[in-house]
C-alpha positions as CSV (number, residue, x, y, z in Angstrom):
1,M,41.6,17.8,35.4
2,E,37.9,16.9,35.5
3,R,35.5,18.7,33.3
4,K,32.3,19.9,34.9
5,K,28.8,19.3,33.5
6,Q,27.3,21.8,31.2
7,L,24.9,24.4,32.6
8,N,21.2,23.5,32.5
9,E,18.5,25.9,31.4
10,T,17.7,26.9,34.9
11,Q,21.2,28.0,35.6
12,R,21.4,29.9,32.4
13,F,18.1,31.6,33.1
14,A,19.3,32.6,36.6
15,I,22.5,34.1,35.3
16,C,20.6,36.2,32.7
17,K,17.9,37.3,35.3
18,K,20.6,38.3,37.8
19,F,22.4,40.2,35.1
20,D,19.2,42.0,34.1
21,F,18.8,43.1,37.7
22,G,22.2,44.7,37.5
23,I,24.1,42.2,39.6
24,N,27.8,42.1,38.9
25,P,29.0,39.0,37.0
26,S,31.6,38.1,39.6
27,I,28.9,38.1,42.3
28,I,26.7,36.0,40.1
29,A,29.5,33.5,39.6
30,R,30.2,33.4,43.3
31,E,26.5,33.0,44.3
32,L,25.8,30.3,41.8
33,D,29.2,28.6,42.2
34,I,29.9,28.8,38.5
35,N,33.2,29.7,36.9
36,F,33.4,33.5,36.2
37,N,34.4,32.9,32.5
38,T,31.3,30.6,32.1
39,V,29.1,33.3,33.5
40,M,30.6,35.9,31.2
41,S,30.1,33.5,28.2
42,V,26.4,33.1,29.0
43,I,26.0,36.9,29.4
44,R,27.8,37.6,26.2
45,K,25.6,35.2,24.3
46,Y,22.6,36.6,26.0
47,K,23.5,40.1,24.9
48,E,24.0,39.0,21.3
49,T,20.9,36.8,21.0
50,G,18.5,38.0,23.7
51,S,18.1,34.3,24.7
52,H,19.4,32.3,27.6
53,E,19.1,29.0,25.7
54,A,22.2,27.0,25.0
55,N,23.5,26.5,21.5
56,K,21.8,23.7,19.7
57,K,23.9,20.7,18.7
58,R,25.3,20.9,15.2
59,K,24.1,18.6,12.5
60,P,26.7,16.1,11.3
61,K,28.5,17.0,8.1
62,K,27.5,15.4,4.9
63,K,29.9,12.9,3.5
64,I,31.7,14.1,0.4
65,I,32.3,10.6,-1.0
66,D,30.2,7.5,-0.7
67,E,31.5,4.4,1.0
68,E,32.1,2.5,-2.2
69,T,34.5,5.3,-3.5
70,S,36.1,5.4,-0.1
71,N,36.8,1.7,-0.1
72,F,38.1,1.9,-3.7
73,I,40.6,4.6,-2.6
74,K,41.7,2.6,0.4
75,E,42.3,-0.5,-1.7
76,K,44.4,1.5,-4.2
77,I,46.5,3.1,-1.4
78,D,47.1,-0.4,0.0
79,E,48.2,-1.6,-3.4
80,N,50.7,1.2,-4.0
81,V,51.4,3.5,-1.0
82,S,53.9,5.6,-3.0
83,I,51.3,6.9,-5.5
84,T,50.0,10.4,-5.0
85,L,46.4,11.6,-4.9
86,E,47.1,13.7,-8.0
87,K,47.7,10.5,-10.0
88,Y,44.6,8.9,-8.5
89,S,42.5,11.8,-9.7
90,F,42.8,10.5,-13.2
91,V,41.6,7.1,-12.1
92,L,38.5,8.5,-10.4
């Protein structure tokens, strides 16, 4: 099943304006040819935040260990695959 493109700001704005004018979400979905659940999701977020803007992209998570430590752990695992991480904690 093919996934559709994300809504652009104009579409989100149109959904919110039509909702503000009291148009039923099912009619909004039909008029804009957008899935009803998508329309409801935009309206729910609009009610919660007061904004029609999409969620901003999340920042990537920080790495817990550096690459040197990661490589060390990988080497030790390759040397002895039966050793547990608990035993490695004494090495680190």
